[in-house]
C-alpha positions in Angstrom: 157.3 175.2 146.1 157.7 171.6 145.0 157.7 170.8 141.3 154.3 169.0 141.9 152.7 172.2 143.2 149.7 172.8 140.9 148.0 176.1 141.4 144.9 174.8 139.6 143.9 173.0 142.8 143.0 176.4 144.3 140.3 176.8 141.6 138.3 174.0 143.4 137.9 176.2 146.5 134.5 177.7 146.6 134.0 181.5 146.7 131.2 184.0 146.3 131.6 187.5 144.8 130.8 190.5 147.0 131.2 194.2 147.0 132.9 195.3 150.2 132.5 199.0 151.0 133.8 201.5 153.6 134.1 205.2 154.2 136.7 207.7 155.3 135.0 210.9 156.4 132.7 211.8 153.6 134.5 209.7 151.0 132.9 206.4 150.0 134.5 203.4 148.2 133.9 199.8 147.4 135.5 196.9 145.6 134.8 193.4 144.4 136.2 190.6 146.7 135.8 186.9 146.8 136.8 186.5 150.4 134.0 187.2 152.8 133.2 184.5 155.4 131.1 184.1 158.4 133.4 183.2 161.2 131.1 182.8 164.2 127.3 182.5 164.7 127.0 183.9 168.3 128.1 186.6 168.2 127.6 187.0 164.5 131.0 187.8 163.0 132.3 188.0 159.5 135.8 188.4 158.0 136.9 190.1 154.8 140.3 189.9 153.2 141.5 193.0 151.5 144.8 193.8 149.6 146.8 196.6 151.4 147.2 198.5 148.1 143.4 199.0 147.7 141.7 202.2 148.8 139.0 200.1 150.5 141.7 198.7 152.8 142.7 202.3 153.7 139.1 203.2 154.5 138.4 200.1 156.6 141.7 200.7 158.5 140.7 204.4 159.2 137.0 203.9 160.0 137.0 200.4 161.5 133.8 199.7 159.5 132.9 197.7 156.4 129.8 196.8 154.5 129.1 193.8 152.3 126.7 193.4 149.4 126.1 189.8 148.4 125.8 189.9 144.6 123.3 188.0 142.5 124.3 185.7 139.7 122.5 188.0 137.3 125.0 190.9 137.9 126.5 191.8 134.5 130.1 192.3 133.8 129.5 196.0 133.0 128.4 196.4 136.6 131.2 194.4 138.1 134.1 195.9 136.1 134.5 199.3 137.8 134.4 197.6 141.3 137.1 195.1 140.3 139.3 196.8 137.8 139.2 200.5 138.6 140.6 202.3 141.6 138.5 204.5 143.8 141.5 206.9 143.7 140.6 207.5 140.1 136.8 207.3 139.9 133.8 207.5 142.2 132.6 203.9 141.9 129.3 204.6 143.7 128.2 207.5 141.6 126.6 205.3 139.0 124.9 202.6 141.2 122.1 202.4 143.6 123.2 202.3 147.2 122.1 203.4 150.6 124.0 204.5 153.7 123.6 201.9 156.4 123.4 202.1 160.2 127.2 202.4 160.5 127.5 205.0 157.8 129.0 202.6 155.3 127.5 202.6 151.8 125.6 199.4 150.9 125.3 198.7 147.2 121.7 197.6 146.5 121.9 197.1 142.7 122.3 193.4 141.8 122.5 192.5 145.5 120.7 189.7 147.3 121.5 190.9 150.8 123.7 193.4 152.7 125.4 193.5 156.0 127.6 195.8 158.0 130.3 195.1 160.5 132.5 196.9 163.1 136.1 195.7 163.0 137.1 194.0 166.3 140.4 192.5 165.1 142.7 192.3 162.1 145.5 189.9 161.0 148.4 191.1 158.8 149.0 188.6 156.0 151.8 190.6 154.3 150.1 191.7 151.1 146.6 191.5 152.6 144.8 192.0 155.8 142.0 190.0 157.3 139.5 192.3 159.0 137.2 190.5 161.5 134.1 192.3 162.4 131.0 192.1 164.6 128.0 192.2 162.3 125.8 195.1 163.4 123.2 195.1 160.6 122.0 192.5 158.1 119.2 192.7 155.5 117.8 190.3 152.8 116.9 192.4 149.8 115.6 189.7 147.5 115.7 186.0 146.8 118.1 184.6 144.1 121.2 182.7 143.4 124.5 184.3 144.7 127.2 185.0 142.2 130.1 182.5 142.7 133.6 183.0 141.5 133.4 179.8 139.4 130.3 181.3 137.6 132.2 184.6 137.1 135.2 182.8 135.6 133.3 180.2 133.5 130.2 182.0 132.2 131.1 185.7 132.5 134.7 185.0 131.5 136.0 187.2 134.3 139.6 187.5 135.4 141.2 188.1 138.7 143.1 191.5 139.1 146.7 191.4 140.3 145.6 192.5 143.8 143.2 189.6 144.3 144.2 186.6 146.5 143.2 184.3 143.6 145.4 186.1 141.0 147.5 183.6 139.0 150.5 185.3 137.3 151.1 182.2 135.2 147.9 182.7 133.2 
């Protein structure tokens, strides 16, 4: 990197915050991500980017399925914390929240969510530390109206940090 390389420029990229879920057999898991994007309209396709160290990555790789819950700005840090800073290898993240099993069998977190969707993986791209999973959306539902939680709001008002496995993690901080 050049001496002029300023990582702060990446803070100006706009992100939402989401819970991405999946399953492996009867086991369910989910995690906070800021990288969910719609990639095509017809067919409706979305992509998620997941760190290879995360249990959710393992579950998506095994099942070929993922769910997304779009979080409301009103979601408190006490709700976000376990999904962002605890491993599903150590705790059952879904045991203390409201969720339903969707059409694909993925859990969909309903609590503090504006909408949910499910996708079936059609392709993936290896990025070294992370994988982009691209999926055909097979189900989508609006739960309520509201303002989506953005990464900027999370950082500025909720004083949230990025875990080391997040694409936005800055080791210099």
